[in-house]
C-alpha positions in Angstrom: 87.1 160.3 -14.4 87.8 157.9 -17.3 89.0 159.0 -20.7 88.1 157.1 -23.8 90.2 156.9 -27.0 88.8 155.3 -30.2 91.4 153.7 -32.5 90.6 154.6 -36.1 92.1 153.2 -39.2 90.1 155.0 -41.9 92.4 158.0 -42.3 96.1 158.6 -41.9 97.1 160.8 -39.0 98.3 163.5 -41.5 94.7 163.6 -42.7 93.2 163.4 -39.2 95.3 166.3 -37.8 93.8 168.6 -40.4 90.4 168.1 -38.7 89.7 170.7 -36.1 87.3 169.9 -33.3 84.1 172.0 -33.4 82.2 171.0 -30.3 82.9 170.6 -26.6 82.9 172.8 -23.6 86.6 173.8 -23.7 86.8 174.8 -27.4 86.1 178.5 -26.7 89.5 178.6 -24.9 91.2 176.3 -27.4 89.8 176.8 -30.9 92.5 174.9 -32.7 92.2 171.5 -31.0 92.9 168.6 -33.2 92.7 164.8 -32.8 95.7 163.6 -30.8 98.0 160.7 -31.6 97.3 157.6 -29.4 100.8 158.3 -27.8 99.6 161.8 -26.9 96.5 160.4 -25.4 98.4 157.8 -23.4 100.9 160.5 -22.2 98.0 162.7 -21.0 96.4 159.7 -19.1 99.8 158.7 -17.6 100.6 162.2 -16.5 97.2 162.7 -14.9 96.9 159.2 -13.4 93.8 158.4 -15.4 92.8 155.0 -16.9 93.0 154.9 -20.7 90.0 153.3 -22.3 90.9 152.2 -25.8 88.1 151.0 -28.1 89.1 148.8 -31.0 86.6 149.3 -33.8 88.3 147.4 -36.7 91.7 145.9 -37.2 92.9 145.5 -40.8 95.7 143.2 -39.6 97.0 141.5 -36.5 100.1 143.7 -36.6 97.9 146.6 -35.6 97.2 145.0 -32.2 100.9 144.1 -31.8 101.8 147.8 -32.5 99.3 148.8 -29.9 101.0 146.6 -27.3 104.4 147.8 -28.3 103.2 151.3 -27.7 101.5 150.4 -24.4 104.8 148.9 -23.1 106.2 152.4 -23.1 103.7 153.3 -20.3 104.4 150.6 -17.7 102.4 152.3 -14.8 99.4 153.2 -16.9 96.1 151.5 -16.3 94.5 150.6 -19.6 91.2 148.9 -20.5 90.5 147.7 -24.0 86.9 147.6 -25.2 85.3 146.3 -28.4 82.0 145.2 -29.9 84.0 142.4 -31.6 84.5 139.4 -29.4 87.0 137.8 -31.7 89.3 140.8 -31.3 89.0 140.6 -27.6 89.7 136.8 -27.6 92.9 137.4 -29.6 94.0 140.2 -27.2 93.3 137.9 -24.3 95.6 135.2 -25.8 98.5 137.6 -25.8 97.8 140.0 -22.9 96.4 140.2 -19.4 95.0 143.7 -19.9 91.5 144.3 -18.6 89.0 143.8 -21.5 85.3 144.7 -21.9 82.9 143.4 -24.4 80.5 146.1 -25.6 77.0 144.7 -26.1 73.4 145.8 -26.5 72.2 142.2 -26.0 72.8 139.7 -23.2 72.4 136.0 -23.3 74.0 132.9 -21.9 76.4 132.5 -24.8 77.8 136.0 -24.4 78.2 135.5 -20.6 79.9 132.1 -21.2 82.3 133.6 -23.8 83.2 136.5 -21.5 83.6 134.2 -18.4 85.8 131.7 -20.4 88.0 134.5 -21.7 88.1 136.7 -18.6 86.4 139.6 -20.4 84.2 142.0 -18.5 81.0 143.4 -19.9 80.1 146.9 -21.0 76.3 147.1 -21.4 74.1 149.4 -23.4 72.0 151.4 -20.9 68.9 149.7 -22.3 69.9 146.3 -21.0 71.5 147.6 -17.8 68.6 146.6 -15.6 68.8 145.4 -12.0 68.3 141.8 -12.8 71.2 141.7 -15.3 73.5 143.7 -13.1 72.8 141.5 -10.1 73.5 138.3 -12.1 76.7 139.6 -13.6 78.0 140.9 -10.3 77.2 137.6 -8.7 79.3 135.9 -11.4 82.2 138.2 -10.7 82.1 140.5 -13.7 83.1 144.1 -13.6 80.3 146.0 -15.4 80.3 149.2 -17.4 77.3 150.9 -18.8 77.4 153.3 -21.7 75.9 156.5 -22.8 73.9 157.3 -19.7 73.1 161.0 -19.8 70.3 161.1 -17.3 71.5 162.0 -13.8 68.8 159.9 -12.1 69.6 156.9 -14.2 73.3 157.4 -13.5 72.7 157.6 -9.8 70.5 154.5 -9.8 73.1 152.5 -11.8 75.9 153.6 -9.4 73.8 152.4 -6.5 73.3 149.0 -8.2 77.1 148.4 -8.1 78.3 149.1 -11.6 82.0 149.7 -12.0 82.2 152.2 -14.9 79.8 154.7 -16.5 80.2 156.4 -19.8 78.3 159.6 -20.5 78.4 162.4 -23.0 76.9 165.1 -20.6 77.3 164.4 -16.9 
C-alpha cells in the first residue's frame, strides 16, 4: 500500500487543522480527523514501513523545497517518491537530490520521454494514456511507471499484468 501526501501552500497549518475530514471509510470511528502535518505523515509512513508519495503542486519559493529536504533528512530510512505535474520543479529537485521522481502527465510524446530520461524521472500516467503500447515502450526504455486514478478492478488487474510499478486508486 502506498500513501500519498499533497503539499499545499494555500492555507497556513493553523487554518488547515480547523478543517475536519468528512468522508472516508474510517471516519465513523474517528469523527474528528484533521489534516496532518507533513512531519506527522512522514512519521506514520516511517513507523509502518510505507513509501511516502509527496506531490508538489506549487512552490512559492525555492526555500520550500529546501525545507522539504531538511525535513526528509530526519527520516533516513524512509522511502520517498516526489511527484509533480511541473517538470521544472522535478528538474530542480533532481539537481539537488537523488530521490525517486515521477512526472505526472495526461499526454505522452517524445519530448516528455526525452526530458524524463535525461533527468532520471519516471512517469506517472493518466489512466487514459496507460495503454499497452505506451507501457511496453516505457518499460523497454527502463522507466518505472505509475498509473493514476484507476477505480475499475478489471482495468487495475490488466495494468498490473502489463508490468506497471505503481497504481493510484480512490476505491480499490
